[in-house]
C-alpha positions in Angstrom: 8.0 180.2 -84.0 10.3 180.6 -81.1 14.0 181.4 -81.6 16.7 181.6 -78.9 18.2 185.1 -79.2 21.8 185.3 -78.0 21.3 189.1 -77.3 18.5 188.5 -74.8 19.7 185.0 -73.6 16.1 183.7 -74.0 13.7 182.2 -76.5 11.6 184.9 -78.2 8.7 184.8 -80.7 10.2 185.4 -84.1 8.7 188.6 -85.6 10.4 190.0 -88.7 10.8 193.8 -89.4 8.6 193.5 -92.5 5.7 191.0 -92.4 6.4 187.9 -94.5 10.0 188.9 -95.3 13.2 187.9 -93.6 16.6 189.5 -94.0 19.2 187.0 -92.9 23.0 187.4 -92.8 25.6 184.6 -92.3 29.3 185.1 -91.5 31.1 183.3 -94.3 34.4 181.5 -94.4 37.9 182.9 -94.4 39.1 181.2 -97.6 42.7 180.4 -96.8 42.2 176.6 -96.3 39.5 173.9 -96.5 36.6 174.3 -94.1 36.8 171.7 -91.4 33.6 169.8 -90.4 33.3 172.0 -87.2 33.0 175.1 -89.4 30.5 173.3 -91.6 28.2 172.3 -88.6 27.3 176.1 -88.4 26.5 176.3 -92.1 24.4 173.1 -91.9 22.3 174.5 -89.0 22.0 177.9 -90.7 20.8 176.2 -93.8 18.1 174.3 -91.9 17.0 177.6 -90.3 16.8 179.3 -93.7 14.9 176.4 -95.3 12.4 176.2 -92.4 11.7 179.9 -92.7 10.9 179.4 -96.4 8.9 176.2 -95.6 6.6 178.2 -93.3 6.1 180.8 -96.0 8.6 183.6 -95.5 10.3 185.3 -98.4 13.9 185.0 -97.3 17.0 186.9 -98.6 20.2 185.5 -97.2 23.6 187.2 -97.6 27.0 185.7 -96.9 30.4 187.4 -97.0 33.7 185.7 -98.2 36.7 186.9 -96.1 39.4 187.1 -98.8 41.6 189.8 -97.3 43.8 189.9 -94.2 42.0 188.2 -91.3 43.8 188.6 -88.0 43.1 186.5 -85.0 42.6 189.4 -82.6 42.1 193.1 -82.6 45.6 194.0 -81.3 47.1 193.5 -84.8 48.3 190.1 -83.6 48.1 186.5 -84.6 48.3 185.4 -88.2 47.1 187.0 -91.4 45.4 183.8 -92.5 45.2 184.7 -96.2 48.9 185.6 -96.4 49.8 182.4 -94.5 47.8 180.3 -97.0 49.5 182.0 -99.9 52.9 181.4 -98.5 52.1 177.8 -97.7 51.0 177.0 -101.3 53.3 179.4 -103.2 50.3 181.2 -104.8 48.9 184.7 -104.8 46.3 185.6 -102.2 43.6 185.9 -104.8 44.5 182.4 -106.3 44.2 181.0 -102.7 40.9 182.8 -102.2 39.4 181.5 -105.5 40.5 177.9 -104.9 39.2 177.7 -101.3 36.0 179.5 -102.1 35.2 176.9 -104.7 36.2 174.1 -102.3 33.9 175.5 -99.7 30.9 175.6 -102.0 31.8 172.1 -103.2 31.5 170.9 -99.6 28.2 172.8 -99.2 26.8 171.0 -102.3 27.8 167.6 -100.9 26.2 168.5 -97.6 23.0 169.7 -99.3 23.6 173.3 -98.1 21.8 175.8 -100.3 24.0 178.6 -101.6 22.9 182.0 -100.1 21.1 184.4 -102.4 24.1 186.8 -102.2 27.7 185.8 -101.8 30.0 188.9 -101.6 33.8 188.8 -101.2 35.2 191.5 -99.0 37.6 192.7 -101.7 34.6 193.8 -103.8 33.4 196.3 -101.1 36.4 198.5 -100.3 34.5 201.7 -101.3 31.7 200.7 -98.9 34.1 200.2 -96.0 35.7 203.6 -96.6 32.3 205.3 -96.7 31.2 203.8 -93.4 34.6 204.4 -91.7 34.6 208.0 -92.9 31.1 208.5 -91.4 32.2 206.9 -88.1 35.1 209.4 -87.9 32.8 212.3 -88.7 30.4 211.2 -86.0 33.2 210.9 -83.4 33.0 207.2 -83.0 36.4 206.5 -84.7 39.9 208.0 -84.5 43.2 207.8 -86.2 46.3 206.7 -84.3 49.6 205.4 -85.5 48.4 205.3 -89.1 45.4 203.1 -88.3 41.7 203.9 -87.7 40.2 202.6 -84.5 36.6 202.4 -83.3 36.2 204.2 -79.9 34.2 201.8 -77.7 34.1 204.4 -74.9 31.5 206.4 -76.9 29.0 203.6 -76.4 26.5 203.3 -73.6 27.0 199.5 -73.6 29.7 197.7 -75.6 29.6 194.1 -74.2 26.1 193.3 -75.4 26.3 189.5 -75.4 28.0 189.1 -72.0 28.5 191.3 -69.0 32.3 191.3 -69.1 34.3 193.4 -66.7 36.7 195.4 -68.8 39.6 194.8 -66.4 39.2 191.0 -66.8 39.8 191.2 -70.6 43.3 190.8 -71.9 43.9 193.2 -74.8 45.1 190.6 -77.3 42.8 188.0 -75.9 45.8 185.6 -75.4 48.4 185.7 -72.8 51.8 187.1 -73.8 50.4 189.2 -76.7 51.9 192.7 -76.9 49.4 195.5 -76.3 48.5 197.8 -79.1 49.8 201.2 -77.9 47.7 203.1 -80.4 44.4 202.3 -78.7 42.8 204.8 -76.4 40.8 202.0 -74.7 41.4 198.4 -74.1 38.4 197.2 -76.2 38.9 199.5 -79.2 39.3 197.7 -82.5 40.8 198.4 -85.9 38.6 199.6 -88.8 41.4 200.2 -91.3 45.1 199.3 -91.2 47.8 201.4 -92.9 50.5 200.3 -90.4 50.6 196.6 -89.6 53.2 194.0 -88.6 52.4 192.4 -91.9 54.4 194.8 -94.2 54.2 192.2 -97.0 50.4 192.2 -97.0 49.6 191.7 -100.7 46.2 193.3 -101.0 46.2 197.1 -100.2 44.0 199.9 -101.4 44.1 203.7 -101.4 42.1 205.4 -98.7 41.8 208.9 -97.1 44.1 207.6 -94.4 46.8 206.1 -96.6 47.3 202.8 -98.5 46.1 199.9 -96.4 43.3 197.3 -95.9 40.2 196.9 -93.8 39.8 195.3 -90.4 37.8 192.1 -90.2 34.7 193.3 -88.4 33.8 196.1 -90.8 33.3 193.6 -93.6 30.2 192.0 -92.3 28.5 195.2 -91.3 29.0 196.8 -94.7 28.1 193.8 -96.8 25.0 193.2 -94.7 23.9 196.9 -95.1 24.8 196.9 -98.8 22.4 194.1 -99.6 19.9 194.0 -96.8 19.5 197.7 -95.9 19.5 199.3 -92.4 17.4 196.6 -90.6 18.5 193.0 -90.3 16.2 190.3 -88.9 18.6 187.4 -88.2 22.4 187.3 -88.0 24.0 183.8 -87.9 27.4 182.5 -87.0 29.4 180.2 -84.7 29.2 180.9 -81.0 33.0 181.8 -81.0 32.1 184.8 -83.2 29.8 186.4 -80.5 32.8 188.1 -79.0 34.6 190.1 -80.3 33.4 189.8 -83.9 29.6 190.2 -83.5 30.0 192.5 -80.6 32.1 194.8 -82.8 29.7 194.5 -85.7 26.8 195.8 -83.5 29.0 198.6 -82.1 30.0 200.0 -85.5 26.7 199.3 -87.3 24.5 201.0 -84.7 26.9 203.9 -84.3 26.8 204.4 -88.1 23.0 203.9 -88.5 21.9 205.6 -85.3 19.4 202.9 -84.5 19.1 199.2 -83.6 20.5 197.1 -86.4 19.7 193.4 -85.9 16.9 191.8 -83.8 17.9 188.1 -83.5 21.3 186.5 -83.1 21.5 182.8 -84.0 24.7 181.2 -82.7 25.6 177.6 -83.4 27.8 175.9 -80.7 31.1 174.1 -81.2 31.8 170.7 -82.6 34.3 169.2 -80.2 36.5 166.2 -80.3 37.4 164.2 -77.2 40.4 166.6 -76.8 38.3 169.8 -77.1 37.1 172.3 -79.7 37.9 171.3 -83.3 40.3 173.6 -85.1 42.6 173.5 -88.2 45.7 173.8 -86.0 45.5 170.7 -84.0 45.0 167.0 -84.5 43.6 165.4 -87.6 42.3 168.1 -89.9 38.7 166.7 -90.4 37.2 167.7 -93.7 34.4 166.5 -95.9 36.9 165.0 -98.3 38.6 163.1 -95.4 35.2 161.6 -94.4 34.5 160.6 -98.0 38.0 158.9 -98.2 37.0 156.9 -95.1 33.8 155.7 -96.8 31.2 158.1 -95.3 28.6 159.8 -97.5 28.7 163.5 -96.5 24.9 163.4 -95.9 25.7 161.1 -93.0 27.5 163.9 -91.3 24.6 166.2 -91.9 22.3 163.6 -90.3 24.8 163.4 -87.4 24.5 167.1 -86.8 20.7 167.2 -87.0 20.5 164.5 -84.3 21.7 167.2 -81.8 20.4 170.7 -81.0 22.4 173.5 -82.5 22.8 175.2 -79.1 24.5 172.1 -77.6 28.2 171.3 -78.1 28.4 168.2 -80.2 31.2 165.6 -79.7 32.6 164.1 -82.9 34.1 160.7 -82.9 34.1 158.0 -85.6 32.1 155.8 -83.2 29.4 158.5 -83.0 29.5 159.0 -86.7 29.2 155.2 -87.2 26.1 155.2 -85.0 24.6 157.9 -87.1 25.5 156.0 -90.3 23.8 152.9 -89.0 20.7 154.8 -88.0 20.6 156.6 -91.4 21.0 153.5 -93.4 18.3 151.8 -91.4 16.0 154.8 -92.0 16.7 154.7 -95.8 16.0 150.9 -95.9 12.6 151.4 -94.2 11.7 154.1 -96.8 12.9 151.8 -99.6 10.4 149.2 -98.3 7.7 151.8 -98.3 8.4 152.7 -102.0 7.9 149.0 -102.9 4.6 148.7 -101.0 1.1 149.2 -102.3 0.8 153.0 -102.0 -2.9 153.7 -101.4 -4.1 157.3 -101.1 -2.8 160.1 -99.0 -4.9 160.4 -95.8 -5.2 164.1 -95.3 -6.2 163.9 -91.7 -3.3 161.7 -90.8 -1.0 163.8 -92.9 -1.9 167.0 -91.1 -1.7 165.5 -87.6 1.8 164.0 -88.3 3.0 167.2 -89.9 2.1 169.1 -86.8 4.7 167.1 -84.9 7.4 168.2 -87.2 6.4 171.9 -87.2 6.1 171.9 -83.4 9.6 170.6 -83.2 11.0 173.2 -85.6 9.0 176.0 -84.1 10.6 175.2 -80.8 14.0 176.9 -81.5 14.8 174.8 -84.6 14.9 171.5 -82.6 16.1 169.2 -85.3 16.5 166.3 -82.9 12.8 166.3 -82.2 12.2 166.9 -85.9 14.0 163.6 -86.6 11.8 161.9 -83.9 8.8 163.3 -85.9 10.2 161.6 -89.0 10.3 158.2 -87.1 6.8 158.8 -85.9 5.7 159.0 -89.5 7.3 155.6 -90.2 5.6 154.0 -87.2 2.2 155.6 -87.9 -0.9 153.5 -88.8 -1.5 155.1 -92.2 -0.9 154.5 -95.9 2.6 154.3 -97.5 1.4 157.2 -99.8 0.8 159.4 -96.7 4.2 158.4 -95.2 6.1 159.1 -98.3 4.4 162.5 -98.9 5.3 163.5 -95.3 8.9 162.3 -95.7 9.3 164.3 -98.9 7.8 167.3 -97.2 10.0 167.2 -94.1 13.1 166.7 -96.3 12.5 170.1 -97.9 14.0 171.4 -94.6 16.1 168.5 -93.3 17.7 167.9 -96.8 18.8 164.3 -96.1 18.1 163.0 -99.6 15.9 160.3 -98.0 13.6 159.4 -101.0 16.5 159.7 -103.5 18.7 157.3 -101.4 15.8 154.9 -100.9 15.2 154.7 -104.6 18.9 154.0 -105.1 18.7 151.1 -102.7 15.8 149.6 -104.6 17.5 150.1 -108.0 20.8 148.4 -106.8 21.2 145.1 -108.5 21.4 142.0 -106.2 22.1 138.4 -106.8 18.9 136.4 -106.8 18.5 132.9 -105.4 18.0 131.5 -108.9 21.4 132.7 -110.0 23.3 131.0 -107.1 24.4 127.4 -107.5 22.4 124.8 -105.4 25.7 123.8 -103.6 26.3 127.3 -102.5 22.7 127.7 -101.3 23.1 124.4 -99.4 26.3 125.5 -97.7 24.7 128.8 -96.8 21.8 127.1 -95.2 24.1 124.8 -93.2 26.0 127.9 -92.1 22.8 129.6 -91.0 21.9 126.6 -88.9 25.4 126.4 -87.4 25.1 130.1 -86.3 21.7 129.4 -84.9 23.2 126.5 -82.9 26.0 128.9 -81.8 28.5 126.5 -83.5 30.6 129.4 -84.7 33.6 127.2 -85.6 31.5 125.2 -88.0 29.9 128.5 -89.3 33.4 129.9 -90.1 34.5 126.7 -91.8 31.4 126.8 -94.0 32.0 130.4 -94.8 35.5 129.6 -95.9 34.2 126.9 -98.2 31.8 129.3 -99.8 34.6 131.9 -100.2 36.9 129.2 -101.8 34.2 128.6 -104.4 34.2 132.3 -105.4 31.4 133.7 -103.3 31.1 136.0 -100.3 28.5 135.6 -97.5 27.7 138.2 -94.9 24.9 138.9 -92.4 23.1 142.2 -92.8 20.0 143.8 -91.2 18.1 142.5 -94.3 19.3 138.9 -93.7 22.1 136.7 -95.3 23.5 138.2 -98.5 25.5 136.0 -100.9 27.4 137.5 -103.8 29.8 136.3 -106.5 33.3 137.8 -105.9 
């Protein structure tokens, strides 16, 4: 199995620290608002990775944090405290906001067939762990106190910019133009481990610490929660590509300074979901959520299918036209599987099964190439083998793809339809005339006949399966 490693910028053979076992960490949501579908693309692709690791026989333990305490948009103590912003917006406490949006996030995950990680740990449960690691970093000389805050000293590292070869002078302190520089820092790239002095004086959640009453910086969360549940050696760390710098860069800095050895071997970064106007975010344009897609008539599994049609390391452009194309393809796929379910099954052909399965595993072994995996699924449908073989393979692939294919196909077959016997002869005659008119390209007559059928209390429409007539 080959995985692209953001740390080395190349595909590498995946070899875990302990044979047969995988320790996997996922950066979780900041629970101040609903997750938008761009955020959820990352979780879908991480879910596929986890399920494929299990599929090929690994014992996987996956851990995710929940950021439920002050999350700043940069390390210069700038931007917005997102939790506080959400609480003010909805006139609730920070913990009420955290609970509501954590539940909403996992509701969305359920709709998208995303498995809940084995361990989900809110940051507010781990204050003692943060204090322990920060105290050790100070003792080892990797952190210092200034202006009431504790900072990580990046000058003590041999290499800080591990994902990209940045030149320090090219980096703005606050990341964004016009942001005031944090005068407490010794070095431009230093970052906060613990705040006691912040521009957010009304921060609701604060704890006692050896350095005064305050709260943790964002980056320390993930390092500590990972080490708490997965130990000193991590196999795979996942997240969106926008987290590579500074978040994951800072995680590596503090974790390896604390542990004294390499921490994580593979970094799996999912690229952005864009709209035609650029990267999707909560702050601009229509706020695209799973609930919004549902309100527009899309089954959430259609969005999952849309994501799987592209490779996780390619930016994906969202538009309703693109989603409609995915919807059409998905419904056609389900309709073909529904026909398979109704066919004479026969026996599972082991030789054909093994050969077709190889196409799927080859795609997934090639850096989780879900686009090619979907092609392997179509190859199964086209193959010259028994329906029983095809259905067994579809069910097998869907352990990883999680597109509910058999379930949806069964629902299609169970859906009641009007039979020809139940329709009046006059309606059937008019429908036949309309069909001939369409064939003759006499669309004016076809429309007139459709109106007659409608006036008699029936609807008529053309589908991929043929003409469908229903009582209104």
